[in-house]
C-alpha positions, 0 to 999 in steps of 0.5 A: 573397801575398809575391812569390818571387824565383828564379834570374836568367833560365834562357839561351835556348840553346835558340832559338838555333842549331838552333831553325827545325830545332826549330820542323820548317822544311826546310833550304831553307825555313830559307834562304828565311827567312835571305834574306828577314830573316825568320829575326831575327823567328822568333827574335825571338819564340821570345826572347819567349815565354822572356821572358814565360815567365820574367817569369811564374815569375819571380814577377811576377804576385801568386798569388791565394789558394787556394781551391775555386773553385766548388761543384764544387772545379774545380781552376785555377791559383793565378797567371795570366799572359797574352800578347797576338798578335806579329806572326809569325804574321800569316800564320795571323791568320785561320781562312779562311787556315788552314782545316785543322782541328786533330789531335792527332797534330800537336800532341801526336805527340811522345811526348817534350818537352825544354827544359834539362834538364827533360823531359816525358812524353806521358800523354794528347791528346785531341780536342774537337770542341766548347769548352763541354765542356773547360772549367768555368765559364759565363763562360769557357765563353761567351767561347770561344762567343764567339770560335767556339771549334770545337776543343780539342785537349789534351795532358797531361805529366809527369816521368818521376819523376812530380814535375811535370805539364803541360798544354797545350790548343790552342782553334781560335778564329775570327780573331786579334781573338777570340784576343787577346779571350779571352786577356786576357778569362782574366786575370779569367775564371781566377779561376772556371773553367779548363780541365779536365784530362785524368784520369790515374792519372799525372798530376795538378794539386795545391793549387798550379799556374800557368797562362798563355796566348798568343795564336797567330794565330787560336789560342789556347794555355793552359798549365798548370804545377805540382808533382803534390804541390801544392807552390810552387816552390821553388829547385830546381824550374826552372818556366821550363824546365817551362812552355818544355818543354810549349809545344815543342807550339807547333812545329805552329803555326809549320808552318802558318805556313810552309805559309800562307805559302807558303815554297818549298823551296829547293835547294842549290847545286851544290858544285864536283864538281855541275856539271851535265853536257851532256845527251847524245842517247839511244843507237841500235841499231847496224846499223839506220839506214836510207839510201840507199846500201847498205854506206856509213856517214858520215865519223864513225860506223862501221857494222856489218859489212856492213849499215851505212847511212849518209846521211852526205855525208862520204867512207864506207868499205866494209865489208869483206865477210865472212870 
């Protein structure tokens, strides 16, 4: 199959400006990142993801011929690209530092995922504590076992018109080395094994589809996109934005990076009219202060008529007799 030509790289506007807010970082955490210089790294990471998806969708990797793949006729992508670790995920490089289990709500809680003009709607989500049942292909199942896989979380999405379908699968592996090795092994293993799609009458993969995988700390994210009719993408099919839309699920990992790295919230500096005022003493109930000199008050405090008392040394003013 010859390489397909695709439109020029789509703009990366989605990853600039409000990118950190989209990744779920509070305003205070964004300030810490900016002050520490890490914001450039996170934005650069987002751009790397954009470029890699564009490179893959642009036909840089030749697709392998469509085939039944196994006696069971299981579906798999026609083309695949693997992407290794990036340093921004170093804080979650080991499961020991990031021990909280994944949940469907954490990854696929959003009902829609969008990028550019593509909006995907969630069709189904599923968490499996074991990983072997999530894939087909003996070699692929063995690779997950060797990587120490303890969880597999899948989310199935489709566009409102049903033309496009996408599935994201996140594998919880032992450490970044295991994630790297697993992702790289998919470069050949995908021809004889792949992730099982979540079953739904609203979304299904056809004859042609594209897959990719990214190592992120001790996680491996596997992306699967295509047209529901199984046709190869044409000039009007924006697989770039389709891939980026489903990868919005990765925001959950950026939140984990922030949590594990221990980045604190930062309180905004007070404005000109927000200067804190000196603290004031708690008010006292008039007429209840005791003193050794009846009927007098301090030079700065006036007691209740006939009952006020004081202890000051300033000259006291006798209380007026009741009328």
